[in-house]
N, C-alpha and C positions, 0 to 999 in steps of 0.2 A: 600376270597377277601385279599389279600397283600396290607400293609401300602407302599406308594407311596409318599417320598418328594415331599410337595408343589413344592420347585424349581423347578422340574421337570415336573410338571403339563403340563406346554405348550407343554412337547415332545409328546404328546397325540394329541393335536390339531393342532401342527404345518400344517400350509397350504402348499400348493403347486399348479400349479408348481413351481419346481424351474424356474424362470425368467432370461435373460439379458436385461439389460434397456441401451439403447445408450441414450447420450446426446450429444448436442451440442452448444458451447457459439458463434457459428461464426467463432470459429478461430481453435479450436480442439475438434477433436471428442471424447469420452471417451464411455465405456462401464460399467457398473458394474452387478454382481451378486444380485438378491435379492429373499430371500425366505417366506418372509412374504406379500401374495399378497390376494386380494379380488376382488371377483365378485358381484358387488352392483346389483343383480337381474339380469332380463332378457334382460337389455340394455346393450348399449356397455359401460357401466362405472364401471371401476376400482379400487380400491385402493393399495397403495405398503406403504410398512414402511421404511423411509429411515429418513436421517437428516445431520446436517452440518458435522457429522463424516465419511461422504462417500463424498469425492473430487469430483462427478460428480453432488451435490446438489447445487451449486453455478450455474452451468451450466443448472439445472433445473429450479431453480426460475429464473433465465436471461430471459430464452426464450421461458419457458412456456410450454413446450413440449418436448418430447420423444418418444422412440419407444422401445415398450415390445414384446421382441422376445424372441419365446419358442424353447430352444435346447430339445435335446432328450437324450438319455441315453447312446449314444455313444460320447456325449462330456462331460458326467460326470468332465474329468480330465481339460476341456478348461473351464468350469463351477467354477469350486472349484479354478482355478487358478486363474482367473480373479476376484475371490473374496478374493485372499488371498494378491492381491497386489494393488498398487496406481495409478491410471490415473495422479497423482501428477508427478511421476517421471518415468511412463513405458506406451508406445503407446500398448496400449492391442489389439489393432487391428492388430500389426505386430508381438508382441512377439506371440500369441496365433493362428497366420494365419487366420485371419477373414476376409471376401470380405464383404467390405462396398457395399452396394446397395442404389442406390437414392431413398430416400422416396418421394410419390407424394403431398404430404399435409404439412408434418414437416421437420426440419432441419437436425435433427438426422438420421443416416443413419441406414436401415435394416440390417441385418444381413444374408447374403446368406445361411450360413450352416445350421439355423436354420429351424426349420420345419415349424414354423409362425411367421408374423411380424404384430403386430399391432399399428398403429400410433395414439399416444394419445396429445391432450392438455391438460393441467394443469386448473381443475375447483377450487380446493379446497385445502387447505392446512392447517391442524389439527395441529398446532405447538406443543402444550403440548404432543401430542402424536406420531408425526411424521409420520402423515398418510397424504400422497397425493393422493389426488383424481383425477382422470382422466376419461376423455370423448375421446372414440376412433372414430377417423375421416375415416379411413381406415384400413382396414385389408387385411392380402396375405397369401396363403399356398401354401406347394411345396407338391403336391397329390403324386409327383413320388418319393418323398424320400422314403425307402425303411424301414429304422426305424421311427417309430412312437410314441414310448413309452416314455413318460415324465418322470422327477424326481421330488419327494418329498422330503425334507429335514424334519428329524425328528429335528434336531436342536440339537443335541451330535455328529456331525459329520459323522452320517451314513446317509444311502438313501434308500428311496423305490421308484421301480419301477413300474409303471404302468403294470398291468396284463392283462387278459382276457376281453374283454368286453361284457358285459351280458344286454341284449336288453328287456326293460318293456315298450319301446316308446306306444304302443297299451293300455296298462293297465294305463298308464299316460297321453293318448293325449286329456284328457279334461282340463289337466293343465299346459300343453306345450303351448306356444305362437305359434302364425301363421309362418309356416315356418322353425320352429325347426323341 
């Protein structure tokens, strides 16, 4: 084994996939790229890491809702571009050619180009750590979309792309919730 500087240890565990989170403050829609996400068990609860450093955070606090949109590898430049500019002075939907799709349960829009979208409500904010806990209220997927591979940020400006799927459902059947 070779020593790794401790400040780079997070690159070994950086979660994924990269997601686009849309918000609306009632007047303006915005979208931010988030690479720190977490699934909270087998339910529709998720956590993202964000805070006042992101322009969308104020809208997230005000509305207490958002959409997690899941881009695929063909959208990598869009995801990186969204993450490197601010909604304070940029209409990211216009600049990146994103299609707003009206959500059924929240004010933030879905993104038509993404593989999937999950409408969410904020259930908790763990301020010292910038963790926002979300409860999914509706989900949609585009099964006709040809590209389905998602991106995972390493945290150093590089990304890993999903590869081949390996099926062990039968082996794990006793641990999977009904319907999965």
